[in-house]
C-alpha positions as CSV (number, residue, x, y, z in Angstrom):
1,M,0.0,0.0,0.0
2,R,2.8,2.4,0.8
3,P,4.5,1.9,-2.5
4,L,1.2,2.7,-4.3
5,A,0.7,5.9,-2.3
6,L,4.3,6.9,-3.1
7,G,3.8,6.3,-6.8
8,L,0.6,8.5,-6.9
9,F,2.4,11.3,-5.1
10,C,5.2,11.3,-7.6
11,L,2.8,11.4,-10.5
12,L,1.0,14.4,-9.1
13,C,4.3,16.2,-8.6
14,C,5.4,15.5,-12.2
15,N,2.1,16.9,-13.6
16,A,2.5,20.0,-11.5
17,V,5.9,20.6,-13.0
18,R,4.6,19.9,-16.5
19,L,1.8,22.4,-16.0
20,D,4.2,25.0,-14.6
21,R,6.3,24.7,-17.8
22,R,3.2,25.4,-19.9
23,R,2.4,28.6,-18.1
24,P,3.9,31.7,-20.1
25,R,6.8,33.3,-18.4
26,P,6.8,37.1,-18.0
27,I,9.2,39.0,-20.2
28,T,10.8,40.4,-17.1
29,A,12.1,36.9,-16.0
30,R,15.3,36.9,-14.1
31,R,17.3,34.8,-16.5
32,Q,20.3,36.7,-17.8
33,N,19.3,36.7,-21.4
34,D,15.6,37.4,-20.7
35,T,15.8,40.4,-18.4
36,T,14.3,43.8,-19.1
37,V,16.7,46.6,-18.3
38,K,15.2,49.0,-15.8
39,P,16.1,52.7,-15.9
40,R,16.4,54.8,-12.8
41,A,13.1,56.0,-11.5
42,G,12.2,59.5,-12.8
43,K,15.2,59.8,-15.1
44,N,15.9,59.1,-18.8
45,P,19.2,57.1,-18.9
46,C,20.5,59.2,-21.8
47,K,19.9,62.3,-23.8
48,A,19.1,60.8,-27.2
49,I,18.4,63.0,-30.2
50,P,15.0,62.7,-31.9
51,L,14.7,59.8,-34.4
52,D,12.1,58.2,-36.6
53,F,12.8,54.6,-35.7
54,V,11.1,51.5,-37.3
55,F,11.7,47.9,-36.0
56,V,11.5,45.3,-38.8
57,I,11.1,41.9,-37.1
58,D,11.5,38.5,-38.7
59,S,8.5,36.4,-37.5
60,S,9.2,33.3,-39.7
61,R,8.4,29.8,-38.6
62,S,12.2,29.1,-38.1
63,I,12.0,31.2,-34.9
64,R,10.8,29.2,-32.0
65,P,8.3,30.8,-29.6
66,H,10.7,31.2,-26.7
67,D,13.2,32.9,-29.1
68,Y,10.5,35.1,-30.4
69,K,9.9,36.3,-26.8
70,K,13.6,37.1,-26.5
71,V,13.3,39.3,-29.6
72,K,10.4,41.2,-27.9
73,T,12.5,41.6,-24.7
74,F,15.4,42.9,-26.8
75,I,13.1,45.6,-28.3
76,V,11.7,46.6,-24.9
77,N,15.1,46.9,-23.5
78,L,16.2,49.1,-26.4
79,L,13.2,51.4,-25.9
80,Q,14.7,52.3,-22.5
81,F,17.2,54.4,-24.4
82,L,14.7,56.2,-26.5
83,K,12.4,59.1,-25.4
84,V,9.2,58.4,-27.2
85,G,7.0,61.4,-28.1
86,P,5.6,63.5,-31.0
87,D,8.6,65.9,-30.8
88,A,11.1,63.3,-29.6
89,T,11.6,59.9,-31.0
90,R,8.7,58.3,-32.9
91,V,8.7,54.5,-33.0
92,G,7.0,52.2,-35.5
93,L,7.1,48.3,-35.8
94,L,6.3,45.8,-38.4
95,Q,6.9,42.0,-38.5
96,Y,7.1,39.8,-41.5
97,G,6.9,36.2,-42.6
98,S,5.4,35.4,-45.9
99,V,3.6,38.7,-45.8
100,V,4.3,42.0,-44.0
101,Q,2.2,42.8,-41.0
102,P,2.5,46.4,-39.6
103,E,1.9,46.3,-35.8
104,F,1.9,50.1,-35.3
105,S,3.1,53.2,-37.3
106,L,5.3,56.1,-36.3
107,K,2.3,58.2,-35.4
108,T,0.4,55.5,-33.4
109,Y,1.9,55.9,-29.9
110,T,3.3,59.0,-28.1
111,S,4.9,57.4,-25.0
112,N,7.3,54.6,-24.1
113,A,4.7,52.8,-22.0
114,E,2.3,52.6,-25.0
115,V,5.0,51.2,-27.3
116,E,6.2,48.7,-24.7
117,Q,2.7,47.4,-24.2
118,A,2.2,47.0,-28.0
119,V,5.4,45.1,-28.3
120,R,4.4,42.7,-25.5
121,N,1.1,42.1,-27.3
122,M,2.6,41.0,-30.6
123,E,1.8,37.5,-31.8
124,H,4.2,35.2,-33.7
125,L,3.3,34.8,-37.4
126,A,5.4,31.6,-38.0
127,T,5.3,31.8,-41.8
128,G,8.0,32.4,-44.5
129,T,10.9,34.9,-44.7
130,M,10.2,37.7,-47.2
131,T,12.8,40.1,-46.0
132,G,13.0,42.1,-49.3
133,L,9.2,42.7,-49.2
134,A,9.5,44.0,-45.6
135,I,12.3,46.4,-46.6
136,Q,10.2,47.6,-49.5
137,Y,7.2,48.3,-47.2
138,T,9.5,50.1,-44.8
139,M,10.8,52.4,-47.5
140,E,7.5,53.0,-49.4
141,T,5.0,53.1,-46.5
142,A,6.5,53.1,-43.0
143,F,8.7,56.1,-43.5
144,T,6.1,58.3,-45.3
145,E,4.6,61.4,-43.8
146,E,1.2,59.8,-43.9
147,E,2.4,57.1,-41.5
148,G,4.0,59.7,-39.2
149,A,7.5,60.2,-40.6
150,R,8.6,63.8,-40.3
151,P,9.4,65.9,-43.5
152,A,12.9,65.3,-44.9
153,N,13.7,69.0,-44.7
154,L,13.7,68.7,-40.8
155,H,16.7,66.3,-41.1
156,I,15.3,63.9,-38.5
157,P,17.4,60.7,-38.9
158,R,15.4,57.8,-40.2
159,I,16.5,54.4,-38.8
160,A,15.3,50.9,-39.5
161,M,16.5,48.0,-37.4
162,I,16.0,44.6,-39.1
163,V,16.3,41.5,-37.0
164,T,16.3,38.2,-38.9
165,D,17.4,34.6,-38.3
166,G,17.6,33.0,-41.8
167,R,18.1,33.3,-45.5
168,P,15.5,35.5,-47.3
169,Q,13.1,33.9,-49.7
170,D,13.3,37.0,-52.0
171,T,16.1,39.3,-53.1
172,V,17.3,42.1,-50.8
173,E,20.3,43.8,-52.5
174,E,18.5,46.1,-54.8
175,I,15.6,47.2,-52.5
176,A,18.0,47.7,-49.6
177,A,20.2,49.9,-51.8
178,Q,17.2,52.0,-52.7
179,A,16.2,52.4,-49.1
180,R,19.6,53.6,-48.1
181,Q,19.7,56.0,-51.1
182,A,16.4,57.3,-49.9
183,G,18.1,58.3,-46.6
184,I,17.2,55.4,-44.4
185,Q,20.0,54.2,-42.1
186,I,19.7,50.4,-41.8
187,F,21.0,48.3,-38.9
188,A,21.0,44.6,-39.8
189,I,21.0,42.1,-36.9
190,G,21.5,38.4,-37.8
191,V,20.9,35.5,-35.4
192,G,22.2,32.0,-35.9
193,R,23.1,30.8,-39.4
194,V,22.5,34.0,-41.3
195,D,24.7,34.7,-44.3
196,M,27.0,37.6,-43.4
197,D,27.0,38.7,-47.1
198,V,23.2,39.0,-46.9
199,L,23.5,41.2,-43.8
200,K,26.0,43.4,-45.5
201,A,23.8,43.8,-48.5
202,I,21.1,45.0,-46.2
203,G,23.0,47.2,-43.7
204,S,24.4,50.7,-44.2
205,E,28.0,51.6,-44.4
206,P,30.3,51.3,-42.5
207,H,29.3,47.6,-41.9
208,S,31.3,47.5,-38.7
209,E,28.8,49.9,-37.2
210,H,25.6,48.7,-38.9
211,V,25.9,44.9,-39.3
212,H,25.9,42.6,-36.2
213,L,25.7,38.7,-36.1
214,V,25.2,36.7,-32.9
215,A,25.2,32.9,-32.5
216,N,21.7,32.6,-31.0
217,F,18.8,34.5,-29.5
218,S,20.2,34.2,-26.0
219,Q,23.1,36.3,-27.1
220,I,21.1,39.1,-28.7
221,E,20.9,40.8,-25.3
222,S,24.7,41.4,-25.6
223,L,23.9,44.0,-28.2
224,I,22.0,46.2,-25.7
225,S,25.2,47.9,-24.5
226,V,26.4,48.4,-28.1
227,F,23.2,50.2,-29.1
228,Q,23.0,52.1,-25.8
229,S,26.0,54.1,-26.8
230,K,24.7,54.5,-30.3
231,L,21.2,55.6,-29.3
232,C,22.3,57.8,-26.5
233,G,24.2,60.0,-28.9
234,G,27.8,58.7,-28.4
235,S,30.9,60.1,-30.1
236,D,30.8,62.1,-33.3
237,M,31.5,59.3,-35.7
238,C,32.9,61.7,-38.4
239,E,35.7,62.6,-36.0
240,I,36.7,59.1,-35.0
241,V,36.5,57.1,-38.2
242,D,38.2,57.5,-41.6
243,H,35.0,58.4,-43.3
244,Q,36.6,59.2,-46.7
245,C,33.7,61.5,-47.6
246,Q,34.7,63.7,-50.5
247,H,32.6,66.7,-49.4
248,V,30.7,66.5,-46.1
249,C,30.5,63.9,-43.4
250,V,27.2,63.9,-41.3
251,S,27.3,62.1,-38.0
252,S,24.2,60.1,-36.9
253,P,23.5,57.8,-34.0
254,A,26.2,55.2,-34.1
255,S,27.1,56.0,-37.7
256,Y,27.7,58.6,-40.3
257,R,26.8,59.3,-43.9
258,C,28.4,61.3,-46.7
259,K,26.7,64.3,-48.3
260,C,27.6,66.5,-51.2
261,R,27.6,70.2,-51.5
262,K,24.9,72.1,-53.3
263,G,25.1,71.4,-57.0
264,F,26.6,67.9,-56.6
265,T,25.1,64.4,-56.1
266,L,26.5,61.4,-54.3
267,N,28.0,58.6,-56.4
268,P,27.0,55.0,-55.9
269,D,30.0,54.4,-53.7
270,G,28.3,56.6,-51.1
271,K,31.5,58.7,-50.6
272,T,32.5,60.7,-53.7
273,C,30.4,63.3,-55.4
274,K,29.8,64.4,-59.0
275,E,28.6,67.7,-60.3
276,I,25.0,67.9,-61.4
277,D,24.9,69.1,-65.0
278,H,21.5,70.9,-65.3
279,C,22.3,71.7,-69.0
280,V,23.0,68.1,-70.1
281,D,19.5,67.4,-71.3
282,G,19.6,70.2,-73.8
283,T,16.2,71.7,-72.8
284,H,17.7,75.0,-71.6
285,G,16.6,76.9,-74.7
286,C,19.5,79.3,-74.6
287,E,20.1,81.3,-77.8
288,Q,23.8,81.7,-77.6
289,E,25.7,80.2,-74.6
290,F,24.8,78.4,-71.3
291,M,26.5,77.7,-68.0
292,N,25.8,75.1,-65.4
293,T,25.4,76.4,-61.8
294,A,24.6,74.8,-58.5
295,D,20.9,75.3,-58.9
296,S,20.1,75.3,-62.6
297,C,21.3,75.9,-66.2
298,V,21.8,79.6,-66.8
299,C,21.8,81.3,-70.3
300,K,24.6,83.6,-71.2
301,C,25.3,85.9,-74.2
302,R,28.5,86.3,-76.2
303,R,30.6,89.4,-75.8
304,G,28.8,92.5,-77.1
305,Y,25.4,91.1,-76.3
306,T,23.1,91.2,-73.2
307,L,20.5,88.8,-72.0
308,K,16.8,89.7,-72.7
309,P,14.3,89.6,-69.8
310,D,13.1,86.1,-71.0
311,G,16.5,84.8,-69.7
312,K,17.2,82.9,-72.9
313,T,17.6,85.2,-76.0
314,C,20.2,87.9,-76.5
315,K,20.3,91.4,-78.0
316,K,23.2,93.4,-79.2
317,T,24.5,95.8,-76.5
318,D,24.3,99.5,-77.5
319,H,27.0,101.2,-75.4
320,C,26.1,104.6,-76.9
321,A,22.4,104.5,-75.9
322,D,22.8,106.5,-72.7
323,G,24.3,109.5,-74.5
324,K,27.3,109.8,-72.2
325,H,29.9,109.1,-74.9
326,G,30.9,112.8,-75.3
327,C,31.8,112.4,-79.0
328,E,32.1,115.6,-80.9
329,Q,30.9,114.3,-84.3
330,D,29.9,110.6,-84.8
331,F,29.9,107.5,-82.6
332,M,29.6,103.7,-83.0
333,S,28.7,101.0,-80.5
334,T,31.3,98.1,-80.5
335,E,31.4,94.8,-78.5
336,D,33.0,96.6,-75.5
337,S,32.2,100.3,-75.6
338,C,31.0,103.3,-77.4
339,V,33.7,104.6,-79.8
340,C,33.9,108.1,-81.2
341,K,34.4,108.6,-84.9
342,C,35.0,111.7,-87.1
343,R,33.5,112.7,-90.4
344,E,35.4,112.6,-93.6
345,G,38.3,115.1,-93.6
346,Y,38.8,114.8,-89.9
347,T,40.8,112.6,-87.6
348,L,40.2,111.7,-83.9
349,R,42.3,113.5,-81.4
350,P,44.2,111.6,-78.6
351,D,41.4,112.4,-76.2
352,G,39.3,109.9,-78.2
353,K,36.3,112.3,-78.4
354,T,37.1,115.4,-80.4
355,C,38.1,115.7,-84.0
356,Q,40.7,117.7,-85.9
357,S,40.9,118.4,-89.7
358,R,43.2,116.3,-91.8
359,D,45.7,118.1,-94.0
360,L,43.1,119.7,-96.2
361,C,45.8,121.1,-98.4
362,Q,46.3,117.6,-99.7
363,T,42.7,116.8,-100.3
364,V,41.1,120.1,-101.7
365,D,41.9,122.4,-104.6
366,H,43.2,125.2,-102.4
367,G,44.3,127.6,-105.2
368,C,47.3,128.9,-103.2
369,E,49.9,130.4,-105.5
370,H,52.9,129.7,-103.2
371,L,52.1,127.7,-100.0
372,C,49.0,126.0,-98.5
373,V,49.0,125.6,-94.7
374,S,46.4,123.4,-93.0
375,T,44.9,124.7,-89.8
376,T,42.7,123.0,-87.3
377,D,39.5,123.3,-89.3
378,S,40.5,124.8,-92.6
379,Y,43.6,126.0,-94.4
380,I,45.3,129.3,-95.3
381,C,47.6,130.5,-98.1
382,R,51.1,131.7,-97.4
383,C,53.8,133.3,-99.6
384,F,57.5,132.7,-99.9
385,E,59.9,134.9,-98.1
386,G,60.0,138.4,-99.7
387,F,56.4,138.1,-101.0
388,M,53.1,139.2,-99.5
389,L,49.6,137.6,-99.9
390,A,47.3,139.5,-102.2
391,E,43.8,140.6,-101.4
392,D,42.3,137.5,-102.9
393,G,44.0,135.4,-100.2
394,Q,45.6,133.1,-102.7
395,S,48.0,134.9,-105.0
396,C,51.3,136.5,-103.9
397,R,53.1,139.7,-104.8
398,K,56.6,141.1,-104.2
399,A,56.9,142.9,-100.9
400,E,57.1,146.7,-101.3
401,C,59.1,149.1,-99.4
402,G,57.0,150.7,-96.7
403,D,56.7,151.7,-93.1
404,G,57.9,148.5,-91.5
405,V,54.5,147.2,-90.4
406,M,54.7,143.6,-89.2
407,D,53.4,140.9,-86.8
408,L,56.4,140.3,-84.5
409,F,56.4,137.4,-82.1
410,F,59.0,136.9,-79.4
411,V,59.9,133.4,-78.3
412,I,62.0,133.7,-75.2
413,D,63.9,131.0,-73.1
414,G,62.8,130.8,-69.5
415,S,64.9,127.8,-68.5
416,K,66.6,127.5,-65.1
417,S,70.1,128.0,-66.7
418,L,69.3,131.7,-67.2
419,G,68.6,132.6,-63.6
420,P,66.2,135.4,-62.5
421,A,68.7,138.2,-63.0
422,N,69.5,137.3,-66.6
423,F,65.8,136.8,-67.3
424,E,65.3,140.4,-66.3
425,L,67.9,141.4,-68.9
426,V,66.0,139.4,-71.5
427,K,62.9,141.3,-70.7
428,Q,64.8,144.6,-71.0
429,F,66.0,143.4,-74.4
430,V,62.4,142.8,-75.6
431,N,61.2,146.2,-74.4
432,G,64.2,147.8,-76.2
433,I,63.0,146.2,-79.5
434,V,59.4,147.3,-78.8
435,D,60.6,150.9,-78.4
436,S,62.0,150.8,-82.0
437,L,58.6,149.8,-83.5
438,D,55.5,151.7,-84.6
439,I,53.0,149.9,-82.3
440,S,49.4,150.8,-83.2
441,Q,46.1,149.3,-84.3
442,I,47.1,149.6,-88.0
443,G,50.9,149.4,-87.3
444,T,53.1,146.7,-85.9
445,H,51.6,144.1,-83.5
446,V,53.7,142.2,-80.9
447,G,53.1,138.9,-79.1
448,L,55.3,136.9,-76.7
449,L,55.6,133.4,-75.4
450,Q,58.0,132.0,-72.7
451,Y,59.0,128.4,-72.7
452,S,60.7,126.1,-70.2
453,T,59.5,122.5,-69.7
454,K,56.1,123.8,-70.9
455,V,55.1,126.6,-73.2
456,R,53.2,129.6,-72.0
457,T,51.8,132.5,-74.1
458,E,52.3,135.6,-72.1
459,F,50.3,137.8,-74.6
460,T,49.0,137.4,-78.2
461,L,49.5,139.6,-81.3
462,G,46.0,141.1,-81.0
463,Q,46.1,141.7,-77.3
464,Y,47.8,145.1,-77.0
465,T,47.9,148.0,-79.5
466,T,50.3,150.4,-77.7
467,A,54.0,150.1,-76.9
468,Q,53.2,151.1,-73.3
469,D,50.8,148.3,-72.8
470,I,53.2,145.8,-74.3
471,K,56.1,146.9,-72.1
472,Q,53.9,146.7,-69.0
473,A,52.9,143.2,-70.0
474,V,56.6,142.3,-70.4
475,S,57.5,143.6,-67.0
476,R,54.8,141.4,-65.4
477,I,56.1,138.2,-66.9
478,Q,57.1,135.6,-64.2
479,Y,60.2,133.6,-64.7
480,M,59.4,129.8,-65.2
481,G,62.9,128.5,-64.4
482,K,62.7,124.8,-65.4
483,G,63.7,122.8,-68.5
484,S,64.4,124.0,-72.1
485,M,61.9,122.7,-74.7
486,T,62.7,125.0,-77.6
487,G,61.1,122.6,-80.1
488,S,57.8,122.7,-78.3
489,A,57.9,126.5,-78.3
490,L,58.5,126.6,-82.0
491,R,55.6,124.2,-82.6
492,H,53.3,126.4,-80.5
493,M,54.5,129.5,-82.4
494,F,53.8,127.8,-85.7
495,E,50.4,126.3,-84.8
496,S,48.9,129.0,-82.7
497,S,50.8,132.3,-82.3
498,F,50.4,133.4,-86.0
499,S,46.8,132.2,-86.2
500,A,43.9,134.6,-86.8
501,N,42.4,133.5,-83.5
502,E,45.4,135.1,-81.7
503,G,45.5,138.3,-83.8
504,A,47.7,137.5,-86.8
505,R,46.8,139.5,-89.9
506,H,46.8,138.6,-93.6
507,N,49.1,140.4,-96.0
508,I,51.3,141.4,-93.1
509,P,54.8,140.0,-92.8
510,H,55.2,137.5,-89.9
511,V,58.5,137.8,-88.0
512,S,59.8,135.9,-85.0
513,I,62.8,136.5,-82.7
514,V,63.8,133.3,-80.9
515,F,66.0,133.8,-77.8
516,T,67.8,130.9,-76.1
517,D,70.8,130.4,-73.8
518,G,71.5,126.7,-74.1
519,R,70.8,123.3,-75.8
520,S,67.2,122.3,-76.3
521,Q,65.9,119.2,-74.7
522,D,63.9,118.4,-77.9
523,D,64.2,118.6,-81.6
524,V,64.0,122.1,-83.1
525,S,64.4,121.6,-86.9
526,E,61.0,120.2,-87.7
527,W,58.9,123.0,-86.4
528,A,61.4,125.7,-87.3
529,N,61.2,124.5,-90.9
530,K,57.4,124.4,-90.9
531,A,57.3,127.9,-89.6
532,K,59.7,129.2,-92.2
533,S,57.9,127.3,-94.9
534,S,54.7,129.0,-93.9
535,G,56.3,132.4,-94.4
536,V,57.6,133.3,-91.0
537,T,61.0,135.0,-90.9
538,I,63.0,133.8,-87.9
539,Y,65.9,135.4,-86.1
540,A,67.8,133.2,-83.8
541,V,69.6,134.9,-80.9
542,G,71.8,132.7,-78.7
543,V,73.6,133.7,-75.5
544,G,76.0,131.8,-73.2
545,K,75.8,128.0,-73.8
546,A,73.5,128.2,-76.8
547,I,74.4,125.7,-79.6
548,E,75.4,127.2,-82.9
549,Q,74.0,124.3,-84.9
550,E,70.6,124.7,-83.2
551,L,70.6,128.4,-83.9
552,R,71.3,127.8,-87.6
553,E,68.5,125.2,-87.7
554,I,66.1,127.7,-86.3
555,A,67.0,130.8,-88.3
556,S,65.9,131.8,-91.8
557,E,68.2,132.0,-94.8
558,P,70.7,133.4,-95.3
559,K,72.0,132.2,-91.9
560,E,74.6,134.9,-91.6
561,K,71.8,137.5,-91.5
562,H,69.6,135.7,-89.1
563,V,71.9,134.0,-86.5
564,Y,73.4,135.9,-83.7
565,Y,75.4,134.7,-80.7
566,A,76.8,136.4,-77.5
567,E,78.8,134.9,-74.7
568,N,76.9,136.7,-71.8
569,F,74.0,138.9,-70.9
570,E,75.8,142.0,-69.7
571,N,75.0,144.3,-72.6
572,M,71.4,143.4,-73.5
573,G,70.3,147.0,-73.0
574,E,72.8,148.2,-75.5
575,I,71.6,145.6,-78.1
576,S,68.0,147.0,-77.7
577,K,69.2,150.6,-78.3
578,K,71.0,149.7,-81.5
579,L,68.0,147.8,-82.9
580,K,65.8,150.9,-82.6
581,S,67.4,152.4,-85.7
582,S,66.9,149.2,-87.8
583,M,63.5,150.3,-89.0
584,C,63.2,151.8,-92.5
585,R,60.7,154.6,-92.0
586,D,60.5,156.1,-95.5
587,K,59.3,154.7,-98.8
588,A,61.6,155.2,-101.8
589,S,60.2,157.5,-104.4
590,D,61.1,155.0,-107.0
591,E,59.2,151.7,-106.3
592,S,61.8,149.7,-108.2
593,M,64.5,150.9,-105.8
594,C,64.0,150.5,-102.0
595,Q,66.4,152.6,-99.9
596,C,66.3,149.7,-97.4
597,E,66.2,146.1,-98.6
598,N,63.3,143.9,-97.4
599,V,62.0,146.8,-95.3
600,I,58.8,145.1,-94.2
601,M,60.6,142.3,-92.5
602,F,63.5,144.6,-91.5
603,Q,65.9,141.8,-92.3
604,N,68.8,143.9,-93.4
605,Q,68.3,146.4,-90.6
606,V,68.4,143.8,-87.9
607,T,71.2,142.0,-89.6
608,E,73.4,145.1,-89.9
609,K,72.7,146.3,-86.4
610,L,73.4,143.0,-84.8
611,K,76.6,142.8,-86.8
612,S,77.6,146.2,-85.6
613,L,76.9,145.3,-82.0
614,V,79.2,142.2,-82.3
615,Q,81.9,144.4,-83.9
616,N,81.6,146.9,-81.0
617,N,81.9,144.0,-78.5
618,I,78.4,144.6,-77.1
619,L,77.5,140.9,-77.5
620,F,80.7,139.5,-76.0
């Protein structure tokens, strides 16, 4: 009897144990690999950044029920490191077998407690393993704004964590690449005999941070500490890894991704960038040229054209349209600017705006008997030495004996080699000559210029009509005291001093006395010859270091009657006195015989008097 009672007791005990094993264990069981991690009361264990986080759970038949519970425990434990909320981390979850079954979306729950409870309530599907289909659903549906994902422009990281234990029954490479290209960061967790190559095809780069393989579901809890540092915003991955991003590295939880600057797109290698060519499709519609920019294809115009308001066609640029060209006569728009032009018979001056007449004597029938001289806007006729221009302004006649009326122009050296004291002697010399002349409105006219580095007209031929006014003007002349540009002075005398604008008269002999004390710093022969060819009689007076050859180049023919030289300035006053008697005041009764040869230009008188001064040692 006792053995029977003992056997019955043992049977009851065994059934009790068997019933206990059937009772579901709570997820919070104390076994090491089945324990829920509890945070400190009232505190979030870390300060994680906001995420859009979707769990993608393999619920195939190869996962045994007790392993399926371990996956749920793993998810619950990870949630302890996420702060769930509308403005914090949003969590969604789907599981898959032969089909995809969404459990809750990113917008379903707004607290950790709600998400944990939903995870605990999941039921095992125990069907096939369509991992590729699950990734496609994740990309096309789970991470849409309709399902609670935040807009891409907010730059909230999108993370998908895929947990699987076997080989997929569909392809994953292409769809996983599309998901990553869409900006989803994928963590691939494999359990058991999962092919590592498959996991790498699913997970994001770098694989060392995104791909994890454990031997069995009991070891999946070992990943908790790994993801704790990732989800709690660990180190800036761009700073601690060799990311090899060509442009920009962007850190994200437990990983990083490469980005390209504006106007570039990421190459398939996920690291290098290539420029986006917005013009390559040929739809820009530009009339002339185009240029690729960071944002678009921009039309451009060739040189000399500007873009019309339509942004595509071009029009020729009119640089003259604003009227600010300042051209004296004509103008023309070129590719770069508005260019001034001159009418026929004129040439453009160096200022690029005003015009001057060409040598009209070469282009028109001037009718001058002896010489034609072009002026700025026209031309005038001149006669050879010893002749006068007739009333018609073209023909010439032999100069008659008369009262010595002339236009006399002094060209005096004001260079620093003279010195102020000697310059005063030169002024006295000029006034001495003036005293010997019949200065009046209808008599002799006198003008004077001083030259140094520059040329300065002191007074013109038509400015004064009395000897007293001329002498006062001479006394007011200020000494320049710089260089010695005799050639420039001769040019000014030829071009301006004997012009009608400055008081020169027709049919009146033009005479010039050029005074210098040294070598010129420029050429004298060109402008002296032009002046003489135009009918000006030139006397060259040199003192001190004046160069004889230059004096001869300046003076009229014959040289011995028009070139004079003295070694110093001491007797300038005496020279002036002697020249007063050089004028021939009376006409000869017989017109064929003049008592003084070439009276009008007083050539012989000045010649003889200067010779007598030299003989009397006045010019030494």
